[in-house]
All heavy atoms as an XYZ file, in Angstrom:
696
protein
N      91.367     82.131    127.126
C      91.556     83.558    127.115
C      90.705     84.167    128.216
O      89.950     83.496    128.877
C      91.174     84.119    125.769
C      91.951     83.534    124.631
S      92.131     84.748    123.381
C      93.849     84.699    123.166
N      90.763     85.458    128.357
C      90.117     86.108    129.479
C      88.823     86.828    129.109
O      88.448     87.782    129.778
C      91.100     87.073    130.135
C      91.634     88.079    129.137
O      91.171     88.146    128.011
N      92.607     88.862    129.559
N      88.129     86.406    128.071
C      86.869     86.992    127.620
C      86.989     88.474    127.283
O      86.033     89.215    127.378
C      85.764     86.773    128.652
C      85.416     85.318    128.791
O      85.461     84.570    127.815
N      85.081     84.894    129.979
N      88.151     88.917    126.910
C      88.394     90.300    126.521
C      88.287     90.403    125.007
O      88.791     89.545    124.284
C      89.795     90.692    126.993
C      90.185     92.096    126.706
C      91.506     92.358    127.414
C      92.448     93.071    126.499
N      93.736     93.312    127.117
N      87.615     91.441    124.526
C      87.478     91.647    123.094
C      88.785     92.159    122.533
O      89.395     93.058    123.083
C      86.360     92.648    122.800
C      85.019     92.127    123.171
C      84.317     92.427    124.302
C      84.232     91.183    122.453
N      83.146     91.742    124.315
C      83.055     90.973    123.199
C      84.398     90.506    121.264
C      82.058     90.113    122.768
C      83.390     89.649    120.847
C      82.242     89.460    121.594
N      89.215     91.591    121.433
C      90.455     91.993    120.786
C      90.213     92.280    119.314
O      89.411     91.613    118.664
C      91.504     90.882    120.888
C      91.965     90.486    122.271
C      92.819     89.238    122.201
C      92.745     91.622    122.914
N      90.916     93.272    118.786
C      90.913     93.472    117.342
C      91.707     92.344    116.722
O      92.690     91.879    117.288
C      91.556     94.808    116.988
C      90.691     95.993    117.371
O      89.465     95.821    117.476
O      91.247     97.081    117.555
N      91.284     91.920    115.541
C      91.939     90.782    114.928
C      92.040     90.982    113.422
O      91.118     91.486    112.795
C      91.125     89.527    115.224
C      91.732     88.266    114.699
S      90.748     86.827    115.131
C      90.799     86.888    116.898
N      93.159     90.616    112.883
C      93.346     90.562    111.445
C      93.645     89.109    111.106
O      94.466     88.471    111.755
C      94.523     91.449    111.014
O      94.240     92.787    111.404
C      94.726     91.393    109.518
N      92.949     88.593    110.106
C      93.138     87.191    109.735
C      93.651     87.142    108.300
O      93.067     87.741    107.402
C      91.816     86.405    109.845
C      91.314     86.430    111.277
C      91.996     84.981    109.353
C      89.943     85.834    111.449
N      94.761     86.453    108.115
C      95.298     86.242    106.778
C      94.927     84.839    106.323
O      95.226     83.860    107.002
C      96.824     86.406    106.761
C      97.417     86.023    105.434
C      97.310     86.885    104.350
C      98.022     84.796    105.249
C      97.812     86.523    103.115
C      98.533     84.437    104.013
C      98.424     85.301    102.954
O      98.919     84.939    101.730
N      94.246     84.754    105.202
C      93.903     83.463    104.607
C      94.642     83.363    103.284
O      94.434     84.175    102.387
C      92.399     83.356    104.365
C      91.514     83.487    105.601
C      90.045     83.498    105.195
C      91.798     82.382    106.585
N      95.477     82.371    103.179
C      96.267     82.255    101.970
C      95.393     81.800    100.797
O      94.439     81.073    100.963
C      97.513     81.437    102.296
C      97.696     80.124    101.671
O      97.021     79.740    100.746
N      98.663     79.420    102.189
N      95.698     82.314     99.606
C      94.840     82.099     98.438
C      94.702     80.631     98.058
O      93.645     80.205     97.607
C      95.333     82.918     97.247
O      96.635     82.547     96.903
N      95.734     79.831     98.254
C      95.605     78.410     97.908
C      94.625     77.702     98.845
O      93.901     76.804     98.425
C      96.969     77.717     97.915
O      97.541     77.728     99.198
N      94.568     78.143    100.102
C      93.601     77.583    101.051
C      92.177     77.947    100.615
O      91.285     77.101    100.596
C      93.890     78.109    102.461
C      93.062     77.556    103.605
C      93.289     76.057    103.770
C      93.424     78.274    104.898
N      91.977     79.197    100.219
C      90.654     79.634     99.753
C      90.275     78.910     98.467
O      89.154     78.413     98.328
C      90.631     81.167     99.539
C      90.761     81.882    100.880
C      89.354     81.595     98.819
C      90.947     83.382    100.771
N      91.203     78.828     97.516
C      90.905     78.195     96.224
C      90.588     76.713     96.345
O      89.849     76.172     95.535
C      92.058     78.409     95.249
C      92.126     79.842     94.778
O      91.121     80.548     94.737
N      93.316     80.296     94.439
N      91.129     76.055     97.339
C      90.877     74.621     97.510
C      89.646     74.335     98.373
O      89.239     73.189     98.514
C      92.101     73.940     98.129
O      92.307     74.398     99.456
N      89.040     75.388     98.926
C      87.886     75.210     99.814
C      86.650     74.862     98.998
O      86.350     75.513     97.990
C      87.675     76.492    100.614
C      86.634     76.405    101.687
C      86.624     75.377    102.613
C      85.652     77.374    101.795
C      85.676     75.304    103.608
C      84.701     77.324    102.798
C      84.710     76.287    103.698
O      83.764     76.232    104.685
N      85.900     73.855     99.436
C      84.738     73.401     98.669
C      83.569     74.392     98.702
O      82.658     74.288     97.899
C      84.284     72.015     99.119
C      83.811     71.986    100.558
O      84.064     72.905    101.334
N      83.138     70.923    100.934
N      83.595     75.357     99.604
C      82.552     76.389     99.675
C      83.158     77.758     99.373
O      82.810     78.763     99.973
C      81.910     76.387    101.058
C      81.198     75.091    101.388
C      80.630     75.127    102.780
C      80.028     73.784    103.145
N      79.573     73.766    104.539
N      84.053     77.800     98.415
C      84.807     79.015     98.083
C      83.883     80.193     97.759
O      84.091     81.303     98.255
C      85.737     78.740     96.904
C      86.441     79.949     96.383
C      87.244     79.618     95.142
C      87.781     80.865     94.495
N      88.517     80.559     93.278
N      82.872     79.982     96.944
C      81.983     81.074     96.534
C      81.268     81.678     97.750
O      81.187     82.901     97.884
C      80.973     80.567     95.503
C      80.132     81.644     94.896
C      79.255     81.091     93.789
C      78.395     82.188     93.191
N      77.568     81.700     92.099
N      80.777     80.834     98.646
C      80.111     81.321     99.860
C      81.089     82.081    100.752
O      80.765     83.132    101.281
C      79.499     80.157    100.643
C      78.325     79.527     99.949
C      77.901     78.258    100.669
O      78.711     77.356    100.849
N      76.642     78.216    101.067
N      82.290     81.551    100.919
C      83.296     82.195    101.752
C      83.657     83.572    101.210
O      83.734     84.541    101.959
C      84.556     81.329    101.850
C      85.729     81.973    102.594
C      85.398     82.173    104.063
C      86.978     81.130    102.437
N      83.869     83.674     99.905
C      84.215     84.961     99.312
C      83.092     85.980     99.494
O      83.343     87.168     99.720
C      84.569     84.798     97.834
C      85.858     84.026     97.562
C      86.044     83.806     96.064
C      87.063     84.725     98.165
N      81.855     85.525     99.447
C      80.713     86.408     99.707
C      80.715     86.929    101.140
O      80.483     88.112    101.388
N      80.998     86.046    102.084
C      81.072     86.446    103.493
C      82.227     87.417    103.710
O      82.075     88.452    104.364
C      81.231     85.209    104.418
C      81.592     85.630    105.833
C      79.961     84.380    104.419
N      83.379     87.118    103.144
C      84.542     87.996    103.297
C      84.275     89.370    102.703
O      84.686     90.390    103.264
C      85.783     87.361    102.671
C      86.288     86.082    103.348
C      87.464     85.504    102.580
C      86.642     86.322    104.807
N      83.575     89.420    101.590
C      83.232     90.713    100.979
C      82.335     91.528    101.914
O      82.549     92.718    102.106
C      82.539     90.495     99.628
C      82.136     91.772     98.929
C      83.304     92.636     98.523
O      84.392     92.099     98.248
O      83.154     93.873     98.486
N      81.339     90.888    102.511
C      80.465     91.602    103.459
C      81.236     92.061    104.681
O      80.985     93.130    105.222
C      79.284     90.728    103.864
C      78.266     90.568    102.748
C      76.972     89.969    103.235
N      77.113     88.667    103.836
C      77.028     87.513    103.200
N      76.812     87.494    101.903
N      77.145     86.376    103.843
N      82.191     91.260    105.126
C      82.977     91.631    106.304
C      83.817     92.881    106.068
O      84.064     93.646    107.001
C      83.898     90.479    106.721
C      83.236     89.264    107.350
C      84.249     88.147    107.537
C      82.599     89.622    108.676
N      84.254     93.106    104.850
C      85.119     94.260    104.584
C      84.380     95.581    104.696
O      85.005     96.618    104.916
C      85.771     94.176    103.187
O      84.750     94.169    102.193
C      86.645     92.945    103.055
N      83.058     95.571    104.576
C      82.292     96.814    104.652
C      81.371     96.866    105.871
O      80.722     97.871    106.100
C      81.436     96.998    103.383
O      80.558     95.876    103.242
C      82.316     97.120    102.147
N      81.311     95.817    106.645
C      80.411     95.748    107.794
C      80.937     96.624    108.923
O      82.129     96.582    109.253
C      80.286     94.289    108.264
C      79.277     94.100    109.358
C      77.919     94.205    109.089
C      79.678     93.833    110.655
C      76.989     94.037    110.088
C      78.749     93.656    111.664
C      77.406     93.758    111.371
O      76.489     93.594    112.362
N      80.066     97.417    109.536
C      80.497     98.341    110.579
C      80.057     97.925    111.977
O      80.337     98.617    112.939
C      80.002     99.748    110.259
C      80.648    100.285    108.987
C      80.256    101.715    108.693
O      79.765    102.396    109.602
O      80.450    102.129    107.541
N      79.372     96.817    112.106
C      78.912     96.363    113.418
C      79.903     95.418    114.074
O      81.058     95.304    113.667
N      79.429     94.728    115.081
C      80.262     93.775    115.815
C      80.345     92.463    115.052
O      79.347     91.946    114.563
C      79.639     93.524    117.188
C      80.382     92.536    118.027
C      79.683     92.332    119.364
O      79.797     93.210    120.226
O      79.022     91.284    119.526
N      81.542     91.942    114.949
C      81.762     90.650    114.291
C      82.418     89.737    115.307
O      83.395     90.114    115.946
C      82.684     90.785    113.062
C      82.075     91.748    112.057
C      82.930     89.414    112.431
C      83.020     92.143    110.947
N      81.896     88.552    115.456
C      82.520     87.564    116.331
C      83.154     86.496    115.468
O      82.591     86.071    114.472
C      81.488     86.936    117.260
C      80.918     87.932    118.228
C      79.925     87.287    119.134
N      79.331     88.311    119.977
C      78.834     88.075    121.158
N      78.844     86.849    121.646
N      78.313     89.040    121.851
N      84.333     86.089    115.872
C      85.058     85.075    115.121
C      85.356     83.915    116.063
O      85.875     84.115    117.160
C      86.360     85.668    114.574
S      87.295     84.518    113.582
N      84.984     82.724    115.645
C      85.200     81.533    116.459
C      86.153     80.604    115.722
O      86.078     80.459    114.508
C      83.876     80.807    116.708
C      82.861     81.654    117.423
C      81.933     82.412    116.716
C      82.820     81.705    118.807
C      80.998     83.196    117.366
C      81.896     82.486    119.465
C      80.989     83.228    118.741
O      80.071     84.014    119.384
N      87.027     79.992    116.477
C      87.955     79.018    115.925
C      87.588     77.663    116.510
O      87.607     77.487    117.720
C      89.397     79.375    116.311
C      89.788     80.753    115.860
C      89.724     81.823    116.722
C      90.214     80.961    114.560
C      90.089     83.094    116.304
C      90.576     82.225    114.127
C      90.513     83.292    115.005
N      87.246     76.717    115.655
C      86.800     75.403    116.104
C      87.959     74.417    115.990
O      88.514     74.218    114.919
C      85.599     74.921    115.255
C      85.120     73.564    115.719
C      84.475     75.950    115.301
N      88.351     73.838    117.108
C      89.394     72.818    117.100
C      90.809     73.357    117.058
O      91.749     72.592    116.882
N      90.971     74.666    117.151
C      92.296     75.287    117.200
C      92.304     76.284    118.354
O      91.270     76.739    118.794
C      92.679     75.982    115.877
C      92.884     74.975    114.774
C      91.648     77.005    115.483
N      93.475     76.620    118.824
C      93.573     77.448    120.019
C      94.428     78.677    119.760
O      95.644     78.567    119.609
C      94.148     76.616    121.174
C      93.288     75.403    121.425
C      93.621     74.172    120.865
C      92.117     75.502    122.151
C      92.803     73.073    121.048
C      91.299     74.407    122.340
C      91.648     73.202    121.789
O      90.839     72.107    121.963
N      93.775     79.854    119.713
C      94.520     81.104    119.498
C      95.502     81.365    120.641
O      95.228     81.038    121.789
C      93.434     82.177    119.486
C      92.152     81.454    119.298
C      92.345     80.081    119.830
N      96.637     81.950    120.301
C      97.649     82.311    121.294
C      97.706     83.832    121.397
O      97.866     84.513    120.390
C      99.018     81.765    120.885
C      99.072     80.258    120.771
C      98.814     79.583    122.107
O      99.353     80.003    123.114
N      97.977     78.570    122.088
N      97.570     84.349    122.598
C      97.662     85.780    122.838
C      99.131     86.176    122.878
O      99.938     85.527    123.539
C      96.980     86.135    124.159
C      96.880     87.610    124.490
C      96.035     88.333    123.457
C      96.269     87.784    125.873
N      99.473     87.229    122.130
C     100.852     87.709    122.091
C     100.879     89.198    122.387
O      99.975     89.922    122.003
C     101.467     87.500    120.706
C     101.725     86.087    120.323
C     102.394     86.062    118.959
C     102.749     84.659    118.537
N     103.391     84.653    117.224
N     101.926     89.647    123.061
C     102.166     91.072    123.276
C     103.167     91.524    122.216
O     104.196     90.906    122.018
C     102.740     91.324    124.665
C     101.696     91.181    125.760
C     102.276     91.684    127.066
N     101.579     92.574    127.920
C     100.562     93.393    127.683
N     100.059     93.460    126.510
N     100.029     94.145    128.614
N     102.828     92.607    121.534
C     103.651     93.113    120.448
C     104.042     94.550    120.759
O     103.230     95.327    121.247
C     102.870     93.064    119.105
C     103.669     93.674    117.980
C     102.467     91.641    118.778
N     105.296     94.890    120.490
C     105.758     96.262    120.649
C     106.195     96.754    119.276
O     107.170     96.280    118.710
C     106.917     96.340    121.646
C     107.271     97.768    121.984
O     107.160     98.672    121.168
N     107.710     97.961    123.209
N     105.426     97.697    118.732
C     105.692     98.220    117.401
C     105.928     99.716    117.502
O     105.020    100.467    117.866
C     104.509     97.926    116.475
C     104.640     98.332    115.024
C     105.785     97.580    114.353
C     103.344     98.069    114.292
N     107.137    100.119    117.258
C     107.506    101.541    117.327
C     107.134    102.171    118.668
O     106.627    103.287    118.730
C     106.847    102.329    116.189
C     107.314    101.875    114.817
O     108.497    101.473    114.709
O     106.518    101.919    113.872
N     107.344    101.445    119.744
C     107.065    101.962    121.082
C     105.624    101.807    121.534
O     105.281    102.132    122.667
N     104.743    101.336    120.658
C     103.344    101.092    121.021
C     103.162     99.620    121.326
O     103.359     98.775    120.458
C     102.397    101.493    119.888
C     102.438    102.975    119.602
O     102.471    103.781    120.522
N     102.452    103.336    118.328
N     102.793     99.310    122.557
C     102.594     97.922    122.943
C     101.106     97.587    122.891
O     100.264     98.370    123.325
C     103.124     97.678    124.354
C     103.119     96.212    124.723
C     103.867     95.945    126.005
O     105.075     96.231    126.044
O     103.217     95.466    126.948
N     100.797     96.427    122.317
C      99.410     95.975    122.242
C      99.371     94.456    122.232
O     100.390     93.798    122.056
C      98.708     96.551    121.008
C      99.378     96.220    119.703
C      98.979     95.116    118.968
C     100.404     97.012    119.217
C      99.601     94.806    117.767
C     101.025     96.711    118.008
C     100.621     95.611    117.283
N      98.160     93.924    122.428
C      97.968     92.479    122.405
C      97.360     92.093    121.066
O      96.547     92.818    120.503
C      97.031     92.037    123.534
C      97.629     92.205    124.899
C      96.668     91.774    125.995
O      95.444     91.967    125.852
O      97.151     91.240    127.004
N      97.752     90.955    120.560
C      97.197     90.437    119.327
C      97.020     88.931    119.471
O      97.563     88.318    120.386
C      98.100     90.780    118.123
O      97.442     90.365    116.923
C      99.450     90.113    118.218
N      96.254     88.362    118.595
C      95.996     86.922    118.618
C      96.696     86.293    117.423
O      96.638     86.800    116.308
C      94.485     86.639    118.548
C      94.210     85.168    118.411
C      93.782     87.193    119.769
N      97.362     85.187    117.660
C      98.038     84.465    116.594
C      97.419     83.081    116.469
O      97.221     82.393    117.469
C      99.528     84.342    116.929
O     100.172     83.556    115.967
N      97.118     82.709    115.249
C      96.536     81.386    115.017
C      96.893     80.926    113.610
O      97.012     81.742    112.703
C      95.004     81.409    115.208
C      94.451     80.001    115.203
C      94.332     82.262    114.178
C      93.078     79.890    115.763
N      97.089     79.650    113.455
C      97.350     79.073    112.143
C      96.073     78.388    111.676
O      95.562     77.491    112.339
C      98.498     78.040    112.218
O      99.660     78.711    112.705
C      98.771     77.438    110.851
N      95.558     78.846    110.558
C      94.334     78.270    110.006
C      94.732     77.336    108.873
O      95.243     77.777    107.846
C      93.374     79.366    109.522
C      92.972     80.242    110.705
C      92.166     78.747    108.840
C      92.165     81.441    110.331
N      94.533     76.057    109.098
C      94.901     75.049    108.111
C      93.690     74.470    107.400
O      93.817     73.800    106.393
C      95.685     73.937    108.787
C      97.003     74.427    109.365
C      97.735     73.359    110.151
O      97.200     72.245    110.308
O      98.848     73.645    110.617
N      92.499     74.727    107.952
C      91.280     74.169    107.403
C      90.173     75.200    107.607
O      89.872     75.563    108.730
C      90.948     72.857    108.127
C      89.703     72.205    107.602
O      88.835     72.836    107.008
N      89.586     70.909    107.850
N      89.579     75.678    106.534
C      88.564     76.726    106.645
C      87.282     76.247    107.317
O      86.464     77.063    107.738
C      88.277     77.326    105.272
C      89.439     78.138    104.713
C      89.153     78.562    103.276
C      89.728     79.338    105.579
N      87.108     74.944    107.466
C      85.960     74.438    108.214
C      86.103     74.752    109.701
O      85.161     74.606    110.455
C      85.808     72.927    108.012
C      85.356     72.589    106.603
O      84.592     73.386    106.015
O      85.772     71.546    106.083
N      87.279     75.181    110.127
C      87.528     75.503    111.533
C      87.356     76.985    111.840
O      87.643     77.426    112.936
C      88.949     75.086    111.933
C      89.139     73.616    111.921
N      90.369     73.028    112.038
C      88.263     72.601    111.789
C      90.232     71.717    111.987
N      88.961     71.435    111.830
N      86.893     77.754    110.886
C      86.747     79.190    111.056
C      85.279     79.566    110.889
O      84.663     79.245    109.876
C      87.594     79.915    110.007
C      87.587     81.422    110.012
C      88.188     81.953    111.306
C      88.375     81.944    108.820
N      84.709     80.227    111.889
C      83.307     80.616    111.851
C      83.198     82.101    112.178
O      83.768     82.556    113.163
C      82.480     79.812    112.886
C      81.038     80.256    112.874
C      82.593     78.318    112.628
N      82.489     82.853    111.340
C      82.208     84.256    111.604
C      80.738     84.387    111.955
O      79.894     83.738    111.349
C      82.473     85.128    110.369
C      83.902     85.183    109.959
C      84.355     84.447    108.885
C      84.790     85.971    110.655
C      85.675     84.511    108.487
C      86.125     86.041    110.277
C      86.557     85.308    109.189
N      80.453     85.257    112.895
C      79.059     85.536    113.226
C      78.875     87.044    113.222
O      79.547     87.766    113.944
C      78.704     84.985    114.594
C      77.271     85.296    114.956
C      76.866     84.653    116.243
N      75.550     85.146    116.583
C      75.208     85.560    117.769
N      76.069     85.526    118.757
N      74.008     86.007    118.006
N      77.975     87.507    112.383
C      77.640     88.931    112.359
C      76.214     89.051    111.851
O      75.729     88.228    111.110
C      78.627     89.736    111.522
C      78.716     89.337    110.068
C      78.124     90.102    109.087
C      79.419     88.213    109.686
C      78.212     89.766    107.747
C      79.536     87.853    108.357
C      78.928     88.632    107.382
N      75.542     90.065    112.336
C      74.167     90.306    111.923
C      74.170     91.415    110.884
O      74.821     92.437    111.063
C      73.313     90.727    113.114
C      73.260     89.636    114.180
O      73.136     88.468    113.798
O      73.369     89.951    115.362
N      73.502     91.201    109.809
C      73.418     92.233    108.787
C      72.016     92.225    108.234
O      71.304     91.229    108.260
C      74.465     92.022    107.685
C      74.276     90.756    106.874
C      73.604     90.789    105.663
C      74.753     89.537    107.329
C      73.426     89.627    104.932
C      74.576     88.379    106.602
C      73.910     88.436    105.401
O      73.724     87.292    104.691
N      71.606     93.385    107.760
C      70.278     93.515    107.176
C      70.349     93.245    105.695
O      71.258     93.693    105.016
C      69.750     94.929    107.415
C      69.535     95.235    108.886
C      69.007     96.635    109.111
O      68.432     97.205    108.157
O      69.149     97.127    110.227
N      69.378     92.506    105.204
C      69.308     92.277    103.756
C      68.526     93.412    103.135
O      67.651     94.003    103.746
C      68.645     90.921    103.459
O      67.349     90.902    104.054
C      69.480     89.778    103.986
N      68.861     93.723    101.929
C      68.199     94.848    101.253
C      66.907     94.402    100.623
O      66.649     93.321    100.319
C      69.138     95.424    100.192
C      70.383     95.991    100.809
C      71.353     96.496     99.771
O      70.933     96.775     98.623
O      72.525     96.624    100.097
């Protein structure tokens, strides 16, 4: 990719989450991500995101498409303060 920051939405199917051996930790991270207002970096290990151009109701934008088959290949990095 071209080192450009992109907004991203990630869909994780429930059976993938339920079968993950670190499910409780993952759900905790996902909960923090839903309310976090700072910068979040997402890394994909061993998989390669594909940049796509989408035209939705006349608005054209770029999005990233990726198939996540193993949650060990998904890493989030964000800094948050503990209370």
